[in-house]
C-alpha beads as a LAMMPS data file, in Angstrom:
LAMMPS data file: protein, C-alpha beads

421 atoms
420 bonds

1 atom types
1 bond types

-500.0 500.0 xlo xhi
-500.0 500.0 ylo yhi
-500.0 500.0 zlo zhi

Masses

1 110.0

Atoms # bond

1 1 1 0.100 0.176 0.053
2 1 1 2.802 2.640 0.016
3 1 1 4.776 4.046 -2.703
4 1 1 8.266 2.708 -3.291
5 1 1 10.670 3.346 -6.336
6 1 1 14.163 3.730 -6.696
7 1 1 14.325 6.634 -9.446
8 1 1 16.772 9.072 -9.036
9 1 1 15.240 13.128 -9.077
10 1 1 18.517 15.382 -8.178
11 1 1 20.132 13.176 -6.083
12 1 1 16.575 12.698 -3.823
13 1 1 15.373 9.019 -3.844
14 1 1 11.956 8.308 -3.019
15 1 1 11.873 5.504 -0.384
16 1 1 8.242 4.356 1.438
17 1 1 5.595 6.407 1.680
18 1 1 5.815 10.200 0.264
19 1 1 3.985 12.608 2.616
20 1 1 1.452 14.437 0.789
21 1 1 0.593 18.505 0.722
22 1 1 -3.295 17.354 1.116
23 1 1 -2.190 15.643 4.694
24 1 1 -2.878 18.554 6.989
25 1 1 -6.068 19.561 5.030
26 1 1 -7.151 15.931 5.862
27 1 1 -5.849 16.105 9.275
28 1 1 -8.337 19.364 9.367
29 1 1 -11.191 17.856 8.397
30 1 1 -10.722 14.906 10.069
31 1 1 -10.493 16.985 13.682
32 1 1 -13.721 19.042 12.349
33 1 1 -16.491 16.323 10.843
34 1 1 -17.590 13.209 11.058
35 1 1 -16.855 12.270 7.943
36 1 1 -14.262 12.978 5.630
37 1 1 -14.378 12.078 2.004
38 1 1 -10.947 12.678 -0.426
39 1 1 -11.915 12.735 -3.937
40 1 1 -9.709 12.813 -6.884
41 1 1 -8.460 10.780 -10.267
42 1 1 -8.097 7.133 -9.557
43 1 1 -4.158 6.275 -8.867
44 1 1 -2.943 9.188 -7.560
45 1 1 -2.090 8.426 -3.994
46 1 1 -5.352 8.731 -1.887
47 1 1 -5.691 5.284 -0.486
48 1 1 -2.139 5.146 0.315
49 1 1 -2.272 8.353 1.957
50 1 1 -5.759 7.224 3.928
51 1 1 -4.235 3.826 4.759
52 1 1 -0.838 6.021 6.050
53 1 1 -3.141 7.271 8.858
54 1 1 -4.956 4.431 9.411
55 1 1 -1.824 2.197 10.000
56 1 1 -1.409 1.469 13.439
57 1 1 -4.749 1.892 14.404
58 1 1 -8.612 -0.624 14.894
59 1 1 -9.878 1.058 11.295
60 1 1 -11.743 -0.865 9.101
61 1 1 -10.960 -0.869 5.528
62 1 1 -13.365 -2.103 2.659
63 1 1 -12.873 -1.479 -1.056
64 1 1 -16.320 -1.343 -3.400
65 1 1 -13.961 -2.178 -6.001
66 1 1 -14.497 -5.801 -4.585
67 1 1 -17.626 -6.868 -6.162
68 1 1 -18.359 -8.726 -3.289
69 1 1 -18.575 -6.087 -0.797
70 1 1 -20.127 -3.883 -3.728
71 1 1 -23.192 -6.102 -4.203
72 1 1 -23.798 -6.466 0.389
73 1 1 -23.608 -2.238 0.547
74 1 1 -25.811 -2.095 -2.671
75 1 1 -28.362 -4.749 -1.370
76 1 1 -27.932 -4.815 2.374
77 1 1 -26.570 -1.835 3.598
78 1 1 -27.355 -2.743 7.521
79 1 1 -25.550 -5.664 7.201
80 1 1 -23.104 -4.595 5.078
81 1 1 -21.947 -2.242 8.282
82 1 1 -22.781 -4.955 10.957
83 1 1 -19.754 -6.500 9.020
84 1 1 -17.699 -3.886 8.537
85 1 1 -17.800 -1.382 11.329
86 1 1 -16.773 2.261 12.332
87 1 1 -14.615 3.422 12.707
88 1 1 -13.920 2.908 9.342
89 1 1 -12.003 3.627 5.562
90 1 1 -14.646 2.878 2.836
91 1 1 -12.749 3.073 -0.545
92 1 1 -14.239 4.076 -4.289
93 1 1 -17.635 4.895 -2.029
94 1 1 -18.976 6.021 -5.630
95 1 1 -20.066 2.736 -6.406
96 1 1 -22.314 2.583 -3.127
97 1 1 -23.954 6.147 -2.830
98 1 1 -26.998 4.498 -1.172
99 1 1 -24.658 4.177 1.624
100 1 1 -24.730 7.984 2.761
101 1 1 -27.960 7.713 4.448
102 1 1 -26.600 5.025 6.485
103 1 1 -23.593 6.743 7.159
104 1 1 -25.653 10.080 8.103
105 1 1 -28.005 8.092 10.738
106 1 1 -24.508 6.260 12.465
107 1 1 -22.718 9.636 12.539
108 1 1 -25.593 11.317 14.337
109 1 1 -26.092 8.782 16.840
110 1 1 -22.399 8.593 17.600
111 1 1 -21.048 12.341 17.193
112 1 1 -17.265 11.277 16.501
113 1 1 -14.907 13.228 14.422
114 1 1 -13.019 11.478 11.592
115 1 1 -15.278 7.884 12.551
116 1 1 -16.108 7.699 8.343
117 1 1 -13.244 8.142 6.117
118 1 1 -14.225 7.912 2.605
119 1 1 -12.413 7.782 -0.754
120 1 1 -13.771 8.434 -4.242
121 1 1 -13.395 9.137 -7.892
122 1 1 -15.765 10.757 -10.702
123 1 1 -15.490 13.507 -8.068
124 1 1 -18.356 15.929 -8.974
125 1 1 -21.415 13.062 -9.054
126 1 1 -19.923 11.244 -5.346
127 1 1 -19.078 15.093 -4.092
128 1 1 -22.782 16.242 -4.787
129 1 1 -24.124 13.635 -3.412
130 1 1 -22.126 13.351 -0.028
131 1 1 -22.837 17.253 -0.064
132 1 1 -26.285 16.496 -0.188
133 1 1 -27.076 13.798 2.006
134 1 1 -24.049 14.474 4.701
135 1 1 -24.989 18.189 4.531
136 1 1 -23.011 19.938 8.081
137 1 1 -21.371 16.790 8.517
138 1 1 -18.930 15.740 6.048
139 1 1 -15.663 17.487 4.903
140 1 1 -14.667 17.548 1.365
141 1 1 -11.285 17.452 -0.277
142 1 1 -9.279 16.591 -3.488
143 1 1 -6.235 14.920 -4.181
144 1 1 -4.160 14.971 -7.576
145 1 1 -0.928 13.184 -8.793
146 1 1 2.509 13.511 -7.110
147 1 1 3.930 17.309 -7.794
148 1 1 7.177 17.617 -8.268
149 1 1 7.930 19.391 -5.319
150 1 1 6.153 16.507 -2.710
151 1 1 8.987 13.936 -4.665
152 1 1 11.706 16.039 -3.973
153 1 1 10.310 16.322 0.140
154 1 1 9.098 20.065 0.098
155 1 1 5.609 20.478 1.369
156 1 1 5.910 23.906 1.322
157 1 1 2.861 26.907 0.874
158 1 1 2.836 29.071 -2.107
159 1 1 5.236 31.950 -0.884
160 1 1 3.093 34.188 1.290
161 1 1 3.904 37.258 -1.557
162 1 1 6.699 37.199 -4.093
163 1 1 8.469 40.240 -2.953
164 1 1 12.299 39.620 -3.120
165 1 1 13.232 39.775 0.449
166 1 1 10.047 37.298 0.769
167 1 1 11.373 34.904 -1.963
168 1 1 15.647 35.195 -0.860
169 1 1 14.026 33.831 2.763
170 1 1 12.894 30.598 1.241
171 1 1 15.824 30.229 -1.298
172 1 1 17.251 27.222 0.812
173 1 1 14.724 25.528 -1.114
174 1 1 15.807 22.359 -3.594
175 1 1 16.937 24.057 -7.030
176 1 1 15.677 22.604 -10.304
177 1 1 17.433 20.726 -13.036
178 1 1 16.020 21.352 -16.145
179 1 1 16.501 17.396 -17.451
180 1 1 15.133 16.418 -13.888
181 1 1 12.072 18.763 -14.101
182 1 1 11.102 17.210 -17.930
183 1 1 11.904 13.677 -16.611
184 1 1 9.066 14.242 -13.904
185 1 1 7.248 16.480 -16.857
186 1 1 7.269 13.395 -19.106
187 1 1 6.397 10.438 -16.852
188 1 1 3.773 12.530 -14.491
189 1 1 2.714 12.340 -10.852
190 1 1 1.743 8.789 -11.086
191 1 1 3.010 7.303 -7.850
192 1 1 3.550 4.006 -9.861
193 1 1 5.035 5.870 -13.061
194 1 1 7.260 7.501 -10.625
195 1 1 10.461 4.672 -11.307
196 1 1 8.974 3.046 -15.066
197 1 1 11.055 2.864 -18.090
198 1 1 9.726 4.402 -21.334
199 1 1 8.147 1.417 -22.109
200 1 1 6.352 1.099 -18.576
201 1 1 5.039 4.304 -18.592
202 1 1 3.748 3.881 -22.161
203 1 1 2.146 0.873 -21.209
204 1 1 0.765 2.245 -17.775
205 1 1 -1.029 5.111 -19.152
206 1 1 -2.529 2.490 -21.993
207 1 1 -3.936 0.626 -19.850
208 1 1 -4.934 3.350 -17.625
209 1 1 -6.920 4.955 -19.640
210 1 1 -8.567 1.762 -20.672
211 1 1 -9.208 0.788 -17.010
212 1 1 -9.743 3.249 -14.958
213 1 1 -10.673 6.260 -17.578
214 1 1 -12.857 5.035 -19.889
215 1 1 -14.367 2.651 -17.008
216 1 1 -15.433 5.820 -15.263
217 1 1 -16.399 8.117 -18.156
218 1 1 -18.946 5.052 -19.443
219 1 1 -20.262 4.620 -15.792
220 1 1 -21.198 8.442 -15.630
221 1 1 -23.555 7.067 -18.499
222 1 1 -22.850 10.609 -20.203
223 1 1 -20.579 9.257 -23.023
224 1 1 -21.096 6.757 -24.671
225 1 1 -19.257 7.025 -27.863
226 1 1 -15.541 5.333 -26.993
227 1 1 -14.012 5.855 -30.303
228 1 1 -14.868 9.772 -30.869
229 1 1 -13.990 10.344 -26.771
230 1 1 -10.801 9.318 -27.325
231 1 1 -10.109 11.108 -29.797
232 1 1 -11.186 14.090 -27.843
233 1 1 -8.746 13.040 -25.257
234 1 1 -5.852 13.846 -27.532
235 1 1 -7.268 17.018 -28.696
236 1 1 -7.212 17.992 -25.498
237 1 1 -3.477 17.014 -24.657
238 1 1 -2.819 19.963 -28.118
239 1 1 -4.297 22.130 -26.439
240 1 1 -2.343 22.127 -23.501
241 1 1 -1.319 25.352 -21.549
242 1 1 -3.132 26.960 -24.382
243 1 1 -6.805 29.054 -25.184
244 1 1 -9.552 26.574 -25.185
245 1 1 -10.555 25.999 -28.788
246 1 1 -13.910 24.181 -28.571
247 1 1 -13.934 24.331 -32.243
248 1 1 -11.297 22.596 -32.968
249 1 1 -11.676 20.188 -30.768
250 1 1 -14.538 19.594 -32.050
251 1 1 -13.575 19.169 -35.401
252 1 1 -10.888 17.130 -34.418
253 1 1 -12.875 14.590 -32.308
254 1 1 -15.712 14.868 -35.315
255 1 1 -18.166 16.014 -32.474
256 1 1 -20.586 19.316 -32.755
257 1 1 -18.645 21.781 -30.262
258 1 1 -22.105 21.943 -27.741
259 1 1 -20.739 17.728 -26.747
260 1 1 -17.124 19.487 -27.129
261 1 1 -17.901 21.568 -24.254
262 1 1 -19.296 19.143 -22.013
263 1 1 -16.960 16.206 -22.719
264 1 1 -14.724 18.442 -21.479
265 1 1 -16.744 19.541 -18.030
266 1 1 -17.192 15.861 -18.049
267 1 1 -12.782 15.334 -18.038
268 1 1 -13.200 18.451 -15.349
269 1 1 -15.059 16.218 -13.139
270 1 1 -13.084 13.562 -12.960
271 1 1 -9.972 15.607 -12.319
272 1 1 -8.014 14.953 -15.513
273 1 1 -7.817 18.251 -17.015
274 1 1 -8.561 22.130 -14.918
275 1 1 -9.896 24.957 -16.378
276 1 1 -7.438 28.355 -15.469
277 1 1 -9.801 31.252 -16.508
278 1 1 -9.279 34.418 -17.908
279 1 1 -9.165 38.070 -15.265
280 1 1 -11.921 39.597 -16.022
281 1 1 -13.619 43.187 -15.399
282 1 1 -16.446 44.214 -16.661
283 1 1 -14.953 47.825 -16.807
284 1 1 -12.426 46.558 -19.003
285 1 1 -14.410 45.501 -22.374
286 1 1 -11.279 44.055 -24.420
287 1 1 -10.384 41.208 -22.345
288 1 1 -10.925 37.816 -23.245
289 1 1 -13.531 35.426 -22.000
290 1 1 -11.919 32.263 -22.668
291 1 1 -9.929 30.251 -20.229
292 1 1 -7.028 27.946 -20.488
293 1 1 -6.573 24.293 -20.567
294 1 1 -4.384 22.454 -18.135
295 1 1 -4.278 18.617 -17.396
296 1 1 -3.090 17.436 -14.003
297 1 1 -0.707 14.952 -14.805
298 1 1 1.529 15.812 -17.175
299 1 1 2.694 12.595 -18.112
300 1 1 -1.032 11.435 -19.009
301 1 1 -0.683 14.438 -21.397
302 1 1 2.264 13.648 -22.612
303 1 1 1.328 10.067 -23.611
304 1 1 -1.947 11.248 -25.366
305 1 1 0.195 13.760 -27.437
306 1 1 1.902 10.764 -28.452
307 1 1 5.226 12.147 -27.155
308 1 1 7.892 9.402 -27.298
309 1 1 10.305 10.589 -25.232
310 1 1 11.286 13.167 -22.624
311 1 1 14.349 14.137 -24.801
312 1 1 11.744 15.004 -27.512
313 1 1 9.673 16.620 -25.360
314 1 1 12.149 18.985 -24.048
315 1 1 13.277 19.538 -28.029
316 1 1 10.258 20.370 -29.131
317 1 1 8.176 23.760 -29.490
318 1 1 5.997 22.124 -26.386
319 1 1 8.374 22.145 -24.065
320 1 1 7.397 26.021 -22.863
321 1 1 3.997 25.125 -22.357
322 1 1 4.551 21.878 -20.707
323 1 1 6.548 23.725 -18.264
324 1 1 4.359 26.096 -17.769
325 1 1 1.587 23.399 -17.317
326 1 1 4.347 22.045 -14.755
327 1 1 4.519 25.808 -13.056
328 1 1 0.273 26.302 -13.009
329 1 1 -0.061 22.673 -11.231
330 1 1 2.419 23.421 -8.711
331 1 1 0.732 26.323 -8.044
332 1 1 -3.496 25.189 -8.315
333 1 1 -3.124 22.180 -6.468
334 1 1 -1.108 24.094 -3.868
335 1 1 -3.309 26.634 -3.797
336 1 1 -6.702 24.491 -3.228
337 1 1 -4.818 23.125 -0.142
338 1 1 -3.807 26.504 1.040
339 1 1 -5.230 28.300 4.270
340 1 1 -4.978 31.762 2.395
341 1 1 -6.511 30.288 -1.124
342 1 1 -6.098 33.036 -3.753
343 1 1 -8.105 32.923 -7.268
344 1 1 -5.568 32.477 -10.229
345 1 1 -6.529 33.775 -13.432
346 1 1 -4.903 34.612 -16.528
347 1 1 -5.161 37.927 -18.236
348 1 1 -5.136 38.411 -21.960
349 1 1 -6.603 41.104 -23.966
350 1 1 -7.842 41.954 -27.959
351 1 1 -4.607 43.230 -28.595
352 1 1 -3.035 39.549 -27.340
353 1 1 -1.183 41.428 -24.613
354 1 1 -0.764 38.313 -21.841
355 1 1 0.000 37.914 -18.369
356 1 1 0.603 34.070 -17.784
357 1 1 -0.512 33.686 -14.064
358 1 1 -2.192 36.543 -11.951
359 1 1 -2.853 35.742 -8.404
360 1 1 -5.669 37.766 -6.872
361 1 1 -6.729 38.053 -2.856
362 1 1 -7.534 40.753 -0.492
363 1 1 -4.910 42.887 -1.266
364 1 1 -4.202 43.036 -5.124
365 1 1 -2.978 40.862 -8.341
366 1 1 0.208 39.596 -8.505
367 1 1 1.873 38.745 -12.082
368 1 1 3.961 36.311 -12.731
369 1 1 5.493 35.022 -15.940
370 1 1 6.915 31.445 -16.630
371 1 1 10.002 31.140 -18.980
372 1 1 11.720 27.893 -19.772
373 1 1 14.884 29.217 -19.558
374 1 1 17.893 29.984 -16.652
375 1 1 17.881 33.308 -17.787
376 1 1 14.919 34.726 -19.075
377 1 1 14.727 38.013 -20.954
378 1 1 14.523 40.817 -18.186
379 1 1 12.320 42.771 -20.751
380 1 1 9.181 40.434 -20.227
381 1 1 8.509 42.029 -17.051
382 1 1 7.306 45.310 -18.780
383 1 1 4.293 43.285 -20.109
384 1 1 2.646 43.600 -16.816
385 1 1 2.066 47.666 -17.540
386 1 1 -1.190 46.333 -19.212
387 1 1 -2.339 45.273 -15.641
388 1 1 -2.333 48.898 -14.952
389 1 1 -5.199 49.760 -16.459
390 1 1 -7.169 47.276 -14.306
391 1 1 -7.374 49.873 -11.761
392 1 1 -6.064 47.093 -8.575
393 1 1 -3.310 46.791 -6.551
394 1 1 -0.267 45.737 -9.028
395 1 1 2.086 43.495 -6.408
396 1 1 5.521 42.332 -6.284
397 1 1 5.436 39.688 -8.635
398 1 1 8.417 38.438 -11.166
399 1 1 9.202 35.848 -13.694
400 1 1 9.007 32.107 -12.654
401 1 1 12.009 30.433 -14.521
402 1 1 14.965 27.847 -13.707
403 1 1 17.765 30.463 -11.901
404 1 1 19.238 28.898 -9.031
405 1 1 18.490 31.825 -7.058
406 1 1 15.898 34.944 -6.576
407 1 1 17.375 37.880 -8.907
408 1 1 15.581 41.410 -8.251
409 1 1 14.819 42.948 -11.618
410 1 1 13.653 45.831 -10.217
411 1 1 11.963 47.221 -7.387
412 1 1 9.079 45.518 -7.526
413 1 1 9.751 41.668 -9.622
414 1 1 12.344 39.348 -9.297
415 1 1 13.676 36.179 -11.491
416 1 1 11.994 33.510 -9.689
417 1 1 13.528 30.334 -9.390
418 1 1 10.944 27.408 -9.883
419 1 1 11.783 25.400 -7.383
420 1 1 10.517 27.823 -4.582
421 1 1 6.771 27.523 -6.023

Bonds

1 1 1 2
2 1 2 3
3 1 3 4
4 1 4 5
5 1 5 6
6 1 6 7
7 1 7 8
8 1 8 9
9 1 9 10
10 1 10 11
11 1 11 12
12 1 12 13
13 1 13 14
14 1 14 15
15 1 15 16
16 1 16 17
17 1 17 18
18 1 18 19
19 1 19 20
20 1 20 21
21 1 21 22
22 1 22 23
23 1 23 24
24 1 24 25
25 1 25 26
26 1 26 27
27 1 27 28
28 1 28 29
29 1 29 30
30 1 30 31
31 1 31 32
32 1 32 33
33 1 33 34
34 1 34 35
35 1 35 36
36 1 36 37
37 1 37 38
38 1 38 39
39 1 39 40
40 1 40 41
41 1 41 42
42 1 42 43
43 1 43 44
44 1 44 45
45 1 45 46
46 1 46 47
47 1 47 48
48 1 48 49
49 1 49 50
50 1 50 51
51 1 51 52
52 1 52 53
53 1 53 54
54 1 54 55
55 1 55 56
56 1 56 57
57 1 57 58
58 1 58 59
59 1 59 60
60 1 60 61
61 1 61 62
62 1 62 63
63 1 63 64
64 1 64 65
65 1 65 66
66 1 66 67
67 1 67 68
68 1 68 69
69 1 69 70
70 1 70 71
71 1 71 72
72 1 72 73
73 1 73 74
74 1 74 75
75 1 75 76
76 1 76 77
77 1 77 78
78 1 78 79
79 1 79 80
80 1 80 81
81 1 81 82
82 1 82 83
83 1 83 84
84 1 84 85
85 1 85 86
86 1 86 87
87 1 87 88
88 1 88 89
89 1 89 90
90 1 90 91
91 1 91 92
92 1 92 93
93 1 93 94
94 1 94 95
95 1 95 96
96 1 96 97
97 1 97 98
98 1 98 99
99 1 99 100
100 1 100 101
101 1 101 102
102 1 102 103
103 1 103 104
104 1 104 105
105 1 105 106
106 1 106 107
107 1 107 108
108 1 108 109
109 1 109 110
110 1 110 111
111 1 111 112
112 1 112 113
113 1 113 114
114 1 114 115
115 1 115 116
116 1 116 117
117 1 117 118
118 1 118 119
119 1 119 120
120 1 120 121
121 1 121 122
122 1 122 123
123 1 123 124
124 1 124 125
125 1 125 126
126 1 126 127
127 1 127 128
128 1 128 129
129 1 129 130
130 1 130 131
131 1 131 132
132 1 132 133
133 1 133 134
134 1 134 135
135 1 135 136
136 1 136 137
137 1 137 138
138 1 138 139
139 1 139 140
140 1 140 141
141 1 141 142
142 1 142 143
143 1 143 144
144 1 144 145
145 1 145 146
146 1 146 147
147 1 147 148
148 1 148 149
149 1 149 150
150 1 150 151
151 1 151 152
152 1 152 153
153 1 153 154
154 1 154 155
155 1 155 156
156 1 156 157
157 1 157 158
158 1 158 159
159 1 159 160
160 1 160 161
161 1 161 162
162 1 162 163
163 1 163 164
164 1 164 165
165 1 165 166
166 1 166 167
167 1 167 168
168 1 168 169
169 1 169 170
170 1 170 171
171 1 171 172
172 1 172 173
173 1 173 174
174 1 174 175
175 1 175 176
176 1 176 177
177 1 177 178
178 1 178 179
179 1 179 180
180 1 180 181
181 1 181 182
182 1 182 183
183 1 183 184
184 1 184 185
185 1 185 186
186 1 186 187
187 1 187 188
188 1 188 189
189 1 189 190
190 1 190 191
191 1 191 192
192 1 192 193
193 1 193 194
194 1 194 195
195 1 195 196
196 1 196 197
197 1 197 198
198 1 198 199
199 1 199 200
200 1 200 201
201 1 201 202
202 1 202 203
203 1 203 204
204 1 204 205
205 1 205 206
206 1 206 207
207 1 207 208
208 1 208 209
209 1 209 210
210 1 210 211
211 1 211 212
212 1 212 213
213 1 213 214
214 1 214 215
215 1 215 216
216 1 216 217
217 1 217 218
218 1 218 219
219 1 219 220
220 1 220 221
221 1 221 222
222 1 222 223
223 1 223 224
224 1 224 225
225 1 225 226
226 1 226 227
227 1 227 228
228 1 228 229
229 1 229 230
230 1 230 231
231 1 231 232
232 1 232 233
233 1 233 234
234 1 234 235
235 1 235 236
236 1 236 237
237 1 237 238
238 1 238 239
239 1 239 240
240 1 240 241
241 1 241 242
242 1 242 243
243 1 243 244
244 1 244 245
245 1 245 246
246 1 246 247
247 1 247 248
248 1 248 249
249 1 249 250
250 1 250 251
251 1 251 252
252 1 252 253
253 1 253 254
254 1 254 255
255 1 255 256
256 1 256 257
257 1 257 258
258 1 258 259
259 1 259 260
260 1 260 261
261 1 261 262
262 1 262 263
263 1 263 264
264 1 264 265
265 1 265 266
266 1 266 267
267 1 267 268
268 1 268 269
269 1 269 270
270 1 270 271
271 1 271 272
272 1 272 273
273 1 273 274
274 1 274 275
275 1 275 276
276 1 276 277
277 1 277 278
278 1 278 279
279 1 279 280
280 1 280 281
281 1 281 282
282 1 282 283
283 1 283 284
284 1 284 285
285 1 285 286
286 1 286 287
287 1 287 288
288 1 288 289
289 1 289 290
290 1 290 291
291 1 291 292
292 1 292 293
293 1 293 294
294 1 294 295
295 1 295 296
296 1 296 297
297 1 297 298
298 1 298 299
299 1 299 300
300 1 300 301
301 1 301 302
302 1 302 303
303 1 303 304
304 1 304 305
305 1 305 306
306 1 306 307
307 1 307 308
308 1 308 309
309 1 309 310
310 1 310 311
311 1 311 312
312 1 312 313
313 1 313 314
314 1 314 315
315 1 315 316
316 1 316 317
317 1 317 318
318 1 318 319
319 1 319 320
320 1 320 321
321 1 321 322
322 1 322 323
323 1 323 324
324 1 324 325
325 1 325 326
326 1 326 327
327 1 327 328
328 1 328 329
329 1 329 330
330 1 330 331
331 1 331 332
332 1 332 333
333 1 333 334
334 1 334 335
335 1 335 336
336 1 336 337
337 1 337 338
338 1 338 339
339 1 339 340
340 1 340 341
341 1 341 342
342 1 342 343
343 1 343 344
344 1 344 345
345 1 345 346
346 1 346 347
347 1 347 348
348 1 348 349
349 1 349 350
350 1 350 351
351 1 351 352
352 1 352 353
353 1 353 354
354 1 354 355
355 1 355 356
356 1 356 357
357 1 357 358
358 1 358 359
359 1 359 360
360 1 360 361
361 1 361 362
362 1 362 363
363 1 363 364
364 1 364 365
365 1 365 366
366 1 366 367
367 1 367 368
368 1 368 369
369 1 369 370
370 1 370 371
371 1 371 372
372 1 372 373
373 1 373 374
374 1 374 375
375 1 375 376
376 1 376 377
377 1 377 378
378 1 378 379
379 1 379 380
380 1 380 381
381 1 381 382
382 1 382 383
383 1 383 384
384 1 384 385
385 1 385 386
386 1 386 387
387 1 387 388
388 1 388 389
389 1 389 390
390 1 390 391
391 1 391 392
392 1 392 393
393 1 393 394
394 1 394 395
395 1 395 396
396 1 396 397
397 1 397 398
398 1 398 399
399 1 399 400
400 1 400 401
401 1 401 402
402 1 402 403
403 1 403 404
404 1 404 405
405 1 405 406
406 1 406 407
407 1 407 408
408 1 408 409
409 1 409 410
410 1 410 411
411 1 411 412
412 1 412 413
413 1 413 414
414 1 414 415
415 1 415 416
416 1 416 417
417 1 417 418
418 1 418 419
419 1 419 420
420 1 420 421
């Protein structure tokens, strides 16, 4: 049940259990609610984390992937809970949503925080059912693939601000090397792929799509045309880190644009992709309203895009987009688990002026560019001037890149090592 591997990432070997960014939030929810639900795509480590916390306790573990357990849960829930008594960890809860009403009764009777731990994929479906059935009794959180920072053992939050003084105080974090970063980007963060060869990785993702992804999609009941949907997955990979073009997605998949929007929403719902919305201000009519598309697992994206090796990825014109996806994942995943959650946007106007990332909080907007370089053009910071028309406080920002240490460009902006994010 533990993550094991021997692959060397920048001199760091992964041994046994890998601590996750999600642990602190899980422990907080576990102290507050009788029921905690951990959602997310298959094979990202949800059960491994929960089993890690259950080790050495009397918590019962049961998986509804087991057809006998599932049949009992569906046909006789009372007998199910006589056989599998709380405190309990129920894996793949989406297969027996009828258990929620019984969990509610037991949670109300016992009033014990953390008595029920649940995990499930098909996030939006199971989250909706759980939140409706267990309102006020359940804490819900998401988990995703391992980030590179988790692999390196860095579980720090997003910097509280991006001033030079703050960033410089964090400068002891691991420095990132180009080849090791792209080794991670190509393999992705599924725990099982970390120590795989390229051939094993290919077979893993092929099996993952057939065994898990397509199975979950079909069980949702929204998609029946498997052939076209696989074309759609490939088309999405081709738009990685770009503004969504529904017309192109539809054309490549031989479907209508409304269907393309529905299918993309389904992929969002099960935690395969996410959309970053453009910053929009009602006073400015010239801003784009179309989101950008990213994959939670860059390895899955590279597989769908049929990129054969990390060397070819690094040498291709796609390298910058994949590095942007990597940085965005670090921010989006950490932000969701952060104590001080911020809104994440990008900026683009009708004149094609663009800023890769805007972090918004009550104090204003932090502008960030992403560049696949150890020595990016410092003039790129000049583009932040287009944000002045937003009538918001523009906070200290900079360019996230592969520089070794923080370097001040001007009074308010720095070159920022990607290892600090």
